[in-house]
N, C-alpha and C positions, 0 to 999 in steps of 0.2 A: 504494500500500500504506500502511496506517495501523495502528499498534499501539494497542490500547485499554488504557489504564492501569487498574490495579486499582480505583482510586477510581470510575472510570466503570462498571466492571463492577458494583460494588455498587448503582449507581443503575439500570442498564439490565437486568441479568440477575438481580440479587438485591435486589428492591425491599423494603427495610425500611420501618419507620415506621408500620406498622399497629399499632393499639392491641390489647393482649391482656388478657384477663381475668386478674387476679392469682390465682394458685393456689399451693398449698404444693408446692414443687418439691423437697422434701427427698429423696424417693425417686422416681425416674422413669426411663422408658426414653428414652435419649438417642440411640440409633442402632440400626438393625436391617437385616438383609438376609434375605429369604425368608419362610418360614412361622413366625410367632411368635404364640402364643396366651397370653392371661391368663385363667385360670378358664374355659378352653374357648372363649373368644371372641377373635377377631382383635384385635391391638393396633395402635396407631399410635405413631410417634415423638412423645414428649411426654406419653404416658399416665403417670398417677401410680400408684405401687404403695403398697399398704397391707399391714399385717400379715396373714398367712395367705393372701395371694395366691399363686397357683401359676402359674409360667411354664413353658411347654413349647415347645421348638423342633423344627422338622421337619428333614428331610434338606437338607444344603447351606444351612443357615440359622443365624443367630446374632443375639443382641442385646446391646447394652451398657446397663448400668444404673448410674446414679449414686445412691449412698446417702450423703447428706451430702457429705463430701469424699472418700469412697472410691468406687472403681470396680470393677465386675465385668463380665466377658463370659461370657454363657451360650452355650456352643457348640452345635453341631448335635445333634439327637436327645437332648436333655437335659431333665430335669424337676427343678425346684427349688421349694421353698416358702420364703417370706420369713417365718420364724417370729417374729422379733423385729426391729422397726425403732423403737427407742426413742431419743428425743432429749429431753434435759432439761437446762436451764441450759447450752446449747451443748455438752453431753456426748453422745457417740454410743455406743450399745450395739446391736450387730447380730448376729443369728443367722440363718444360711441353712442349710436342709436340702437337700442334694443327693441326691435319690432315685436318679437314674441319669444317666450322661453325664459332662460335663466342664465345669469353670469355670476361667477365668483371673481371678485376684484381685489388685487393687492397693489394699489398704487405706491410708488416710491414716496418718500417724504418730500413734499414739494416746497419750494421757496416762494416768496411773495409773488413773483411775476409769472408763476407757472399755474396751470389749471389741469384738472382731470374731471371731466363731466360725463355722466351717463344719463341718457335721455330715453324714456319710454313714451308711448303715445299719450300718457297722462301725467307723467312725473319727470322731474329733473333732479339729479343728485350731484353734489360737488364735494370734493375732499381735498385735504392737504397731505394725507398719508394715513392709511387705515386698512382694515380688512372688512369687507362687507359683501352682501349678495343683493342682486336686483332681479326681480321677476316681473314678467308681463304676460297676462293670459289673453285668450281670445275675446274675453268680455271687456277688455280695456282696464282691468284692475292691475295696479302696480303694488308690489311689496318690496320694501327695503328693510334689511336687517343688518345691524352693525355688530361685528364680533370683536373688533379692536378699534381704538381711536374714536373719531367722530365724523359724521356725515351731515351736510346741510341738504335738506329736501324741500322742494316746493312743487306745487301743481304746475303742469306744463301748459303754457298759453302760447300759441303759435305766433301771435303778434309780438311777443317778447323774446322769441328764440334767439335773436341776434344780440341780446343783452343778458345772457344767462348769469354772468357774474354779478350784475347789478340786482337781478331778481333774487339771487341767493343771499344777498346781504340782509334781506328781510326774512329769511327762512330760519326756523329753529334748528338747533343741532341735535341729531340723534347720537346718543352716547353708546358705549359698550352695553350690550344686552338689551338694546331698545329696537323697536320695529315700528313701522307705520304702513298703513294701507291707504292707497288713493284710488278712487273709482273713476269711471268715465264720467259719471254725473258730477263728481267733485270738480273735475277739470272743466267740464262744460259750464258749470255755474261761474267758475273763476273767469273763464274766457268771455262770457257775456258781460260780467261786471267790468272787466278791463276795457272792453270795447266802448261801453258807455262812458267810462272815465276818460278814455282817450278822446272821444268826441267832445266831451265837455271841456277838457283842459286845452284842446286845440281849436277852440272857438275861432270863427273867422277863417277857417281853412288852413291855419298855420300848423306846422308840425310840432307836436309837443315833445319836450325833452324827456328822456327816459327817467331822469331824476324827478320831474314833476309828476309823471304818471305813477311812479312807484311810491311817491309820498302818499298818494291817495289809494293806490291799488295794492299796496304791500300786504295788508291784512287779508285781502281777497285771495292772493296768490299763495301766501304762506300757509303752512300746515299748523293748525292749532296744537299746542302742547297737550291739549286734552285728548287728541287723537293718537298720541304717542303711547305705545304700550311697552311693557318690559317682558322679557322672556328669559327663561333659564337656559344657559348654554347646554345643559344636559338634555334639554328637549330638542336641541338641534345639533347633537354631537356629530352626526355624519357630515353636515356642512362645515362645521368648525374644523374637523379633522381634515376634510378635503382641502379647505383653504390653506391650511398649514402645508399640505403636500404639494400645492402648486409652487413650483420652484424653478429657478434658473437652471438650465442645462448648458454645460460648456459647448462651444461651437464644434469641437471635434466629436463630441458625443452625438450631437444633432446630425453631423455629417455622416457618421458611421451608421446611425439608425437608418438614415435615408439610403445609404449604400446597400445595407442588408435587405431592406424592403425591396429595392430594385432587383437584387439578386434572387430573392424569393419569387418575385413576379416572373422573372425570366425562366427560372427552373424550379417550380414549386416542389416542395417535399411533402410527403403524406402527413407528417406530424409537425411541419413547420421548421423554423430555425431558431436557435437560442443565441442571444447576444448578451454577453456578460461584461459589464463595465466595473469600475471600481466600487460603485455603490448600488447599482441596480442590475436586475436581470430582466430581459424582455423575451417574450415568445412572439415571433413574427410569423403570421400565417395569412394566406389569401391577400397578400399585398398590403397588410396593415399590422399594427401592433394588436395582438389579441389578448395579451396579458402582461402585467408589469408587477415585479416584486422587488424586494430589498435584499441586498447581499448582506447577510449577517455574519457568515463565516465563509472563508474561501472554499471554492469547489474542491472536490477530491478527484484526483486523476488516477486512472488505471489503464495503462497502455494508451490506446487512441480514444478513450472515453473519458468524459467528465461527468461528475455527479454533483448536483446542487439542490438544496432544499430552501424554500422561501415561502412564507405565508401559508397557503393552502395547497402548494404544489411541490412535487419532487420530480426532477428531470434527470434523464440520462441522455447525453448528446455526444456526437462525434466532436473531436477537437476542433474541426473546422465549422461547426455550427449546427448541422442537421440533427433534429431530435430523433433519438432512437425509440425512446418511450417516455411517457409522462404519467404521473399518478397523482390524482387529487387526494391529498392527505394533509390534515392540519399538522404543523410542525413548528419547531422553535428556530429554524434556520440552520440547524446543525445536522450532521450525519456522520456515520463511521462505516468504513468498508472493511469487512473481514472476509478475505478471499472473494467468494461469489455471493456473500450475504451483506446486504445494506441495512444498517440499523439507523432508524429515524426516531430520535427522542421527541416526545410531546408531553404535555401536561397530564394527559390521561394514560401515559405509559409508552414504552418503546414499541415501535412497529418494525418487523423484520421483512425485508423485501428481497426477492431474487434479483441480484444485480444485473443479470442478463435480460430478464423479461419485465421486471417491475411488479411481478405478481407477489401477493402476500404469502409468507411462509408460515 
């Protein structure tokens, strides 16, 4: 039996060193599982996003997107438009329109001249650096939940879309463990009120300044603190855990995932291919990432085979990636090879597998 140290994995399973064309990676897809399209075309990990690009995800699918130093995860059955991706003198100003579905957001800590806005058909949210989720359903209902930091939230009024920063000056801040729901009716009432105010303050056909309009319309657009509710993080443990898991991936990792996906598309393997990095293990099948796990302990090598346990899976793969067998089995990320017997420790006790076939002994 011989353990393979991680440095060797990088050479044998994760062959870096290939040259890559230099591209602007300010906004790009860094990870995805399942069916993800950009402007109605299938995307790949490493694809670059530009302003007005539309991302749509299918069932049981999601993608992670890096925008400068900020991160978002676009969840399943979601449609978003990247309305503004402005970078100037190292300052970032981002606006994302969430048409329907759900997003997990981890903006960087913004400085005074930077903005990060998320808009739904009925709400607008702005942050300085926090962790939050935004949802929009088919009925026009928006839900914003804050897991860390604070978020300013207001009803969305189309006439004020060009002045989101000024609108949010009048909005209350949602703090950690607070949420708010804004309905289509809420937004419609605010829009009618703002139109009347704009007509009144612009008497004589003159265009009213946004400052004058907001002085009178601020209360109509703002969300009352009475509408803000608290929630226990334990009630939303899955979202909280997933937000934490949304992370930056090194450019070389993104490149290598893309390479293996293309390799699998060109020559599919019955059980897919395994890609092991320093911290993660990926199962790539049918041209996409089918499963992702964490590397707790380095794989075990025997001849031209690697064995690794992670989460709820145990894998046996050839040294060059193709999976020989996989077994769904809760584990602690550790295993031990005794000749042709694989021992997988777990809280409920050890499981012994045939190293050649993966069958329980």
